[in-house]
C-alpha positions in Angstrom: 32.8 0.6 -19.6 36.0 1.0 -21.4 39.3 0.0 -19.6 40.7 3.5 -19.2 37.3 4.7 -17.6 37.8 1.6 -15.0 41.2 2.7 -14.2 40.6 6.2 -13.7 37.6 5.4 -11.5 39.6 2.9 -9.4 42.4 5.6 -9.2 40.3 8.3 -8.0 38.5 6.1 -5.4 42.2 4.8 -4.1 43.1 8.4 -3.8 39.9 9.2 -1.9 40.3 6.4 0.5 44.1 6.9 1.1 43.4 10.8 1.8 40.9 9.8 4.5 43.2 7.3 5.9 46.4 9.7 6.1 44.4 12.8 7.1 41.9 11.6 9.8 42.8 11.4 13.5 40.4 8.7 14.4 38.2 7.6 17.5 38.3 5.0 20.2 36.5 1.8 18.9 35.4 -1.6 20.4 38.3 -4.2 20.8 40.9 -4.7 23.2 43.5 -3.6 20.7 42.4 0.0 20.6 43.0 1.9 23.8 43.1 5.5 22.7 39.7 7.2 23.7 40.5 10.6 22.4 37.2 12.3 20.9 37.2 12.5 17.2 35.1 11.9 14.2 34.8 8.4 12.8 34.7 4.8 14.4 38.4 3.9 14.0 41.2 4.1 16.7 44.8 4.7 16.0 45.9 1.1 15.7 43.2 0.4 13.1 44.0 3.5 11.2 47.8 2.3 11.0 46.7 -1.1 9.7 44.2 0.5 7.3 47.2 2.5 5.7 49.6 -0.4 5.9 47.3 -2.7 4.2 46.6 -0.1 1.3 50.4 0.5 0.9 51.0 -3.1 0.7 48.1 -4.3 -1.1 46.1 -1.7 -2.5 42.6 -0.6 -1.9 41.2 -4.2 -2.1 43.6 -5.2 1.1 42.3 -2.2 2.9 38.5 -3.1 2.3 38.1 -6.0 5.0 38.8 -3.4 7.8 36.1 -1.3 6.5 33.6 -4.0 6.1 34.2 -5.1 9.6 33.7 -1.5 10.9 30.2 -1.5 9.0 29.5 -5.1 10.6 30.4 -3.8 14.0 27.9 -1.0 13.4 25.1 -2.9 12.4 25.6 -5.8 14.8 26.8 -4.7 18.1 24.4 -5.1 20.8 23.4 -2.6 23.5 21.9 -4.0 26.7 20.4 -1.4 29.0 19.2 -2.6 32.6 16.4 -0.7 34.3 15.6 -1.8 37.9 14.6 -0.4 41.3 11.6 -1.2 43.6 8.2 -2.1 42.2 5.7 0.5 41.0 8.5 3.1 40.3 7.7 3.3 36.5 10.4 1.2 35.1 8.2 -0.4 32.3 6.6 3.1 31.4 10.3 4.2 31.0 11.2 1.3 28.8 8.1 2.1 26.4 9.0 5.7 26.3 12.5 5.3 25.2 11.4 2.9 22.5 8.8 5.2 21.3 5.6 3.1 22.3 2.7 3.4 24.4 2.1 1.0 27.1 -0.7 -0.6 25.0 1.3 -0.9 21.7 2.7 -4.0 20.2 5.7 -5.3 21.9 5.3 -2.7 25.0 6.4 -3.8 28.7 3.6 -4.2 30.8 2.7 -1.4 33.3 0.7 -1.4 36.4 0.8 -0.5 40.2 1.7 -3.9 41.5 5.0 -5.8 40.4 4.7 -7.2 36.9 8.0 -8.3 36.3 8.6 -11.6 37.9 12.1 -12.2 35.8 14.2 -10.3 34.0 12.3 -9.5 30.8 14.0 -8.5 27.5 12.5 -5.8 25.2 14.0 -5.3 21.8 13.9 -1.7 20.1 11.3 -1.8 17.3 13.7 -0.4 14.8 17.2 -1.5 16.2 16.9 -5.2 17.0 20.3 -5.3 18.6 19.3 -2.8 21.2 17.6 -4.3 24.5 16.0 -2.6 27.4 15.8 -5.1 30.4 13.0 -4.7 32.7 14.4 -6.3 36.1 12.4 -7.4 38.8 12.2 -4.8 41.6 14.7 -5.4 44.5 13.5 -5.7 48.1 10.1 -7.4 47.3 9.0 -10.8 49.0 10.1 -12.9 45.8 13.3 -11.0 45.4 15.0 -9.8 48.7 18.1 -7.9 48.6 20.6 -10.4 49.1 19.0 -13.0 46.5 18.6 -10.1 43.8 22.3 -9.5 44.0 23.1 -13.2 43.5 20.6 -14.3 40.7 20.7 -11.0 38.5 23.3 -11.8 35.9 24.8 -8.1 36.0 27.6 -8.8 33.8 25.6 -8.9 30.4 24.4 -5.1 30.8 26.1 -2.1 29.6 24.9 0.2 32.4 22.3 0.3 34.9 19.1 2.8 35.5 18.1 2.7 39.3 14.5 4.0 39.6 12.7 5.7 42.7 9.5 7.3 43.0 10.0 8.8 46.2 13.5 8.7 48.2 16.1 6.3 47.4 16.4 3.4 50.1 19.2 1.0 51.3 18.3 -1.6 48.8 18.8 0.9 45.9 22.2 1.6 47.7 23.5 -2.1 47.8 22.5 -2.3 44.2 24.5 0.5 43.2 27.5 -0.5 45.2 27.4 -3.9 43.4 27.2 -2.4 40.1 30.0 -0.2 40.8 32.1 -3.2 42.1 31.6 -4.7 38.6 33.0 -1.6 37.1 29.6 -0.7 35.3 27.9 2.7 35.0 24.8 3.3 36.9 22.4 6.4 37.0 19.6 7.2 39.6 16.2 8.2 38.4 13.6 10.1 40.4 10.4 9.3 38.3 6.9 10.7 38.2 8.3 14.0 39.0 5.2 15.4 37.2 3.1 13.7 40.0 4.6 15.7 42.6 4.3 19.1 40.9 0.7 18.2 39.7 -0.3 17.7 43.4 0.9 21.5 44.3 -1.5 22.5 41.4 -4.5 20.3 42.6 -4.2 21.7 46.0 -4.1 25.2 44.6 -0.8 25.9 46.4 1.4 28.9 45.0 4.8 27.0 44.5 8.1 27.6 42.4 8.4 25.0 40.2 12.4 25.3 40.2 12.5 25.4 43.8 10.5 22.4 44.4 12.4 20.4 41.8 15.7 21.5 43.6 14.4 20.5 46.9 13.6 17.0 45.6 16.9 16.7 44.2 18.9 17.8 47.0 17.0 15.6 49.3 17.8 12.4 47.1 21.4 13.2 46.8 21.6 13.8 50.5 20.1 10.7 51.2 22.3 8.9 48.8 25.6 10.6 50.3 24.6 9.3 53.9 24.1 5.9 52.8 27.7 6.0 51.3 27.5 7.0 47.6 29.8 9.6 46.8 28.9 12.5 44.7 25.7 11.0 43.2 23.9 12.5 40.2 20.0 12.3 40.4 17.9 12.8 37.4 14.3 14.0 37.7 12.2 12.8 35.1 8.8 12.0 33.8 8.5 9.3 31.1 5.4 11.0 29.7 7.5 14.0 29.1 10.7 13.2 27.3 11.8 16.9 26.6 11.0 18.1 30.0 12.7 18.3 33.5 15.9 16.2 33.4 15.1 13.8 30.5 17.3 15.6 27.8 20.2 15.5 30.4 19.8 12.0 31.3 19.9 11.1 27.2 22.9 13.0 26.9 24.7 11.4 30.0 24.1 7.9 28.8 25.3 8.5 25.5 28.6 10.3 26.6 29.6 7.5 28.7 29.4 4.8 26.0 32.3 4.0 23.5 31.9 5.4 20.1 30.0 2.5 18.4 27.6 2.1 21.5 27.0 5.6 21.6 26.2 5.6 17.8 23.7 2.7 18.5 22.2 4.4 21.3 21.8 7.7 19.7 20.0 6.0 16.7 17.8 4.2 18.9 16.4 7.6 20.6 12.7 8.5 19.6 12.7 11.6 17.4 10.9 14.1 19.9 13.6 17.2 19.0 15.0 18.7 16.2 18.3 18.3 18.1 18.1 14.2 18.3 17.2 14.2 14.5 20.5 16.4 13.7 22.4 14.2 16.0 21.3 11.2 14.1 22.4 12.9 10.8 25.8 13.4 12.4 26.4 9.7 13.2 25.0 8.4 10.1 27.3 10.9 7.9 30.1 9.0 9.6 29.3 5.8 7.8 28.7 7.3 4.3 32.5 7.2 3.4 32.7 3.7 4.3 29.6 2.7 2.3 30.7 4.4 -0.7 34.2 2.9 -0.5 32.6 -0.5 -0.3 30.2 0.1 -3.1 32.9 1.0 -5.5 34.9 -2.2 -4.4 33.0 -5.2 -3.1 30.8 -6.7 -5.7 31.1 -3.5 -8.0 29.7 -4.1 -11.6 29.7 -1.7 -14.5 26.5 0.5 -14.8 25.3 1.1 -18.2 25.2 4.7 -19.1 27.8 5.3 -16.2 31.4 5.8 -16.4 32.0 3.6 -13.4 31.1 0.6 -11.3 29.5 0.1 -8.3 27.5 -2.2 -6.0 24.0 -0.6 -6.1 22.7 -2.9 -3.6 24.7 -1.5 -0.8 23.4 1.9 -1.7 19.8 0.3 -1.7 20.2 -0.8 1.9 22.0 2.2 3.2 18.9 4.5 2.1 16.3 2.0 3.5 18.3 2.0 6.9 18.7 5.9 7.1 15.2 5.9 6.5 14.3 3.7 9.3 16.5 5.2 11.7 15.2 8.7 11.1 11.7 7.4 11.8 10.2 8.0 8.3 9.0 4.2 7.6 5.3 3.7 8.0 5.9 1.4 11.4 7.8 4.5 13.0 5.4 7.2 11.8 2.4 4.9 13.3 4.1 4.5 16.5 4.9 8.4 16.7 1.2 9.0 15.8 0.1 6.7 18.7 2.3 8.3 21.2 1.5 11.8 20.4 -2.2 11.3 19.6 -1.9 13.1 16.0 -3.4 11.2 12.9 -0.7 9.4 11.2 -2.2 11.1 8.0 -1.0 14.6 9.2 2.5 13.2 9.8 2.7 11.6 6.5 1.4 14.9 4.8 4.5 16.7 5.8 6.7 14.5 4.2 7.7 15.6 0.8 10.5 12.9 -0.8 10.0 10.1 -3.1 12.6 8.4 -0.7 9.7 7.2 1.4 8.6 5.0 -1.3 9.9 2.0 -2.9 13.7 2.1 -2.7 15.2 -0.5 -5.4 18.2 -0.9 -7.6 16.3 0.9 -10.5 15.5 3.9 -8.5 18.9 4.2 -7.0 20.4 3.8 -10.7 18.1 6.8 -11.9 19.4 8.9 -9.0 23.0 8.1 -10.2 22.3 8.7 -13.7 20.8 12.0 -12.8 24.0 13.4 -11.4 26.6 11.2 -13.2 28.1 14.1 -15.1 28.6 16.6 -12.4 32.4 17.4 -11.5 32.6 16.8 -7.7 35.2 18.0 -5.4 35.9 16.8 -1.8 34.8 20.4 -0.5 31.3 19.9 -2.2 31.0 16.4 -0.9 31.5 17.6 2.5 34.4 15.7 3.8 34.5 18.2 6.7 36.5 15.6 8.6 39.3 15.3 6.3 41.8 18.2 5.4 41.9 17.3 1.8 43.5 19.7 -0.6 42.1 20.3 -4.1 39.9 18.1 -5.9 40.4 14.2 -5.8 37.1 13.0 -7.0 36.6 13.7 -10.6 33.5 13.1 -12.9 32.9 9.5 -12.9 34.5 8.4 -10.0 32.7 5.6 -8.2 33.6 6.8 -4.5 32.6 10.5 -5.4 29.3 9.9 -7.0 28.1 7.3 -4.3 29.3 9.5 -1.4 27.3 12.5 -3.0 24.2 10.3 -3.5 24.2 9.0 0.2 25.0 12.3 1.5 22.0 13.9 -0.5 19.8 11.2 0.3 20.6 11.5 4.2 20.1 15.2 4.1 16.8 15.0 2.4 15.5 12.4 4.8 16.8 14.6 7.8 14.9 17.5 6.4 11.8 15.4 6.2 12.2 14.0 9.6 12.6 17.5 11.1 9.3 18.3 9.4 7.7 15.4 11.0 8.9 16.4 14.6 7.5 19.8 14.0 4.1 18.4 13.2 4.2 15.9 15.9 5.4 18.1 18.8 4.6 21.6 17.6 8.3 22.6 17.5 9.3 25.8 15.4 
């Protein structure tokens, strides 16, 4: 690589990053120094944005990189701890398995059964996102855990939010639990579980019934009981953990994600099992927010000249990103096997609809060939798809490290999303 090419690539990369920093209204992030929670499109708050611009103006791109590195680290390492509680036998363990895309007999599954199987808080890691934990808490109000002892011994402060289960009507202990959670400033959600059993009983008896009216009756009864017990304006979700796309399950997932800060929302959305095309599309949107940061780091941190290309980059960052995208979108072998187990479809049928080399071995040589294949294409900001940045004109010329790596990652993400959508259609018969 000649000196001129190095200079032009670095200049183009600098202009791209500073244009993003100057043009994007950024969103609330973790950390006490960021208090603006206005809804925007990336993971930086206004204070961080100002620092990014200031660092760039005083020290160039290299001075701005540490903040971007920190944000990527936060996205990869932030923990999400979800507490699932309520009386025994209400379906807590089944819910935890369903949210992780597991059957009750799968590896790492929470134990299920008609009797209390949880004697102490049990932590279950997500199979693809090891920093996401579902906690199966002992049932409140049992002889081993009377309500007063339960409230003393459970360390509520470590959990991000609570899901309170009942399989019939909510009781006094559920209300005590909710009030204590509220006192700690945490969010909680009431779940009326096993709703499919209620409807099945009508069908087995041959009773003519209106599904929606019966669901409304159950919901109204739960809400009324909670209001009488002192819970103001309670929301109750009616779900079956065997039907993740039915009843109130979609609304529950939306409510859980919307009440998290942007980074934990990102983590939660990526953790959801791919049961609908909408979930896959939401994952695409979340992952796309990382692409400009990864492209920036690839062109700066550890960047080395690539023979045959007019720019330097860190191919290792690109390799890791593509492998992570594939796993988040459920296209790795382990994820496909879990989906086959849950849906009862042969795993071979799911793999048969996947039509991309990106599910094979991803290494530096593979990514280098991808870069070589598009190295001489002129790229503009509009073509790259920086739809969250109002950039005027082309700021990424041919040979730009930022432009080429952004395009490579964005194209790889889109291709993986298309294949993940094919798998969902094959697994669930979605048109």
